[in-house]
N, C-alpha and C positions, 0 to 999 in steps of 0.2 A: 549627455548634453542637455542643458536646460532649454526650456521651450522658447525663451526670449532670444537666446543666441541662435537657436535653430531657425527661428523666424527671420532674424536679421540676415543670416546666410542665404536663405531662400530668396529674400527680397533683393539683396545686393547682387547675387549671381543670376537670378532670374531677370533682373532689369538689364543686365549687360551681357547676356549669354552669347549673342551673335558677334558683337565686336570683340569680346574676350577671346573667342575662338580664332578670329583673324589675327589679333595682336600676338597671341601665344603660339601660332602655327610655327613649327620648326624649332621651338626653343629647347627641345630635348634631343634633337637629331644628332648633335655632336657628342653626346654622353656615352655612346656605345653601350646602352643599357642591356641590350639583348645578350651579347657575349658576357657582360659583367654578371648577369643573373644566372648564368649556367643553365638556362631553361632547356629542357629536352624537347625535341621536335614532337609535335602532337599534344603537348601538355595543355592543361587548363590554366588560364591566367586571369586573375581577378584584380581589379584596381578599386581601392576604397577612395572615394572622392574623385571619381574619374572625370567629372566635369564634361567637357566637350570631346573627350576621347583622344586628344592629341598624343598623350603618353601611351595609353593602352594600344593604340593602333601601331606603334612601333613593333609590337610582337606579332603582327598579322601574318608574316611569312613563316613563322615557326610554330605558333600555337594552334591547337586543335579547337579551343573554345576561348573566347574573349568575353569576360563578364565585367560590365561597368556598373558600379554601385555609386549612387550620388543622392544627396538630399533634394536636389533641385530639378524638377521636371523639365524646366526650360533648357537647362544645360544638357540633359540627356536627349531632348528633342533635337538640339543642334548636333549632338554626337551622332544621332541616327542619320541626319542629313549629310554630315561631313564624312562619316566613316561607316559605311554599310557593313553589316555582318557582326556588329556587336550585340551581345545579349544585354539588355538594359534593365536595371533594377533600381527602383526608388527605395533607398534604405539608409540606415544610420550605422556608422562605424562602431557605435557602442553596442549594437545588437544586430549583427549581420545575419540576414535571413538564409543561411546556408548550413548544411550539416557539418558536424565536426569532421576534420580530416578529408574534406571533399575537394580541395583545390591544390594544385601542385606548386603554383607560384602566386603568392598574395603580395600585391604591390600597393604603394601609395606615393604619389608625387605632388609636391607643392600643396599638401593638405595639412600637415601637422602644425604649421604655424597658425592655423585657424582653430586648433583644438586646445582647450584649457587643461583638460585631463587626458594626456596622451597614453598613459600606461594601460587603462582599460581598453582602449581601441587596439593597441598592440597585442593585448591578451586575446582579443577577439580574432585578430589576424592569425595569431598563433593557434587558436582553437581550430580554425577551419583549414589550416595548412595540412596537407597529407604527410604521412610518415616519409621522411627523406626529401620532402619539399622544402621550399625556401620562402623567406619574407624579404622583400626589397623595399626600402624606404629611401626616398629622395626628397630633400627639402632644403630650402635656403637656410643659411646659418649666419650667426653673428660672430664677432671676434670673441676671444676669451676674456677680454677686459670688461668688467661689469658695467662701467659707465657707458662704454660704447654700445654694449648690447642693450642697455636700458634705453638709450637715445634712439637706437635703430628701431626698437619696438615702439617707441612713441611716434616716430616718423611713419612707420608702417600702419599704425592705428589711425593717424590723420589721413593717410592714403586710402585705407580700407577699414571701416569701423568693425568689421568682423575679425580682424587680426587678434590673435590671442597672445602670442609670445614669440620673440626672436631669441632662439636658443643657440648657444655655442656648440661646437662639435662634442665637447666633453659631456654636455647635458644630453645630447642625442644618444651617445653611447650608454649613458646611465639608464635612460628610460627604456631602451631596447633590452638591456640586461635585466631590468626590473620586471619586464613582462615575461621572463622565462625563455628568452632567446639568446643564442650564442652568436656573436658576430664572427663571420668567416672571411669577410673582405670589406674594405671601405675605400672610398676615394673622395677627395675634395677637389672640385673643379671651379675655377674662377674664369669669368668672362667680363668683358667691358660692355656696359649698356649706356644708353642715352636717356636722359630725363624725358625728352619729347616722345620717346617710344614707350617708356614706362608709364607715363601719365598721358596716354593717348586720348585726344579730345573726343573721338568717337565712343570711347568707353566711359570716361569720367566727366562728371559735371564741371563746368568752368570754375565754380566756387571752390571745389575740392582741389583742382589743379593749382589754383592760386594759393590755397592754404599750404599745400605740400611745397610749392616753390618758396614760400616765405619761411617755412621750417628749414628747408635745405640752406637757404641763404643765411639763416641765423645759427644753425647748429650742424650743418652737414659735415663740417670738418671734424666733428667729434662723434660721429656715428660709426667710425671704422669702415665706412663704405667708400671712402676716397673720392668724394665729390670734387670735381674740378670744373670751373666755368669754361665754357667754350662758346663764345659769342652770347647769343640769347639762350643757349642750352647748357646742360651739364653732362659730363661723362662721369661714370662711377663704376665700381667693381661689385659684381654680384657673385657671392660664393654659394655653392650648393654642395651638399654632402650626400653621398650614396652609401648606404649601409646594406649589406647582404647578410642575412642571419638564418639560422636553423633552430629548431626546437631543442631545448636542453634535454 
């Protein structure tokens, strides 16, 4: 990751760490990620880009060790306050500070759309996963239509300047395979969201909320996200892909 992008991520998520934790609380609860991951009781679980720990904490009742790796100290500070018992590491997914083969489940949730070069990060995740262990990637996805994916990416960048790419499911599969991982299970989950929650005023400056609203009004019907006006609000569809993989 180049230094400018790293600094932008640290500034954006450092600024909004506490409201981000509140806005995203519970967003992964319905995904059934623990049974999907096939994680064994007592296993070590690491999340790359753990943020405030909402995803990693889902494994609390089964894991023996929970390791949260993130670039942003403020996010990890909130993770400590919200989810006790996490081992917190300030680190970069391109160079994880762990020994090869040392973690049984290596995860990442809602992080890869912030990464311009995803394969090296996946290769690092593959490096540290133990023999017989698994890699679990969860991220938002675009449709398979190029124009829709491009407009979705433009919208996401207006919303969050640290956004790197909106990728369709096919691209997610390709990058996981390119990292030397074999997909053993996948799932695509759709849910309905509201603009007013997505662009929460406690988290985002008003100027950015206005810019995103203007983009949605002009182009929302061509993003593949299904924006529909609902009074002063919009409802839309968010798609997430879950990929479970093993080392080849």
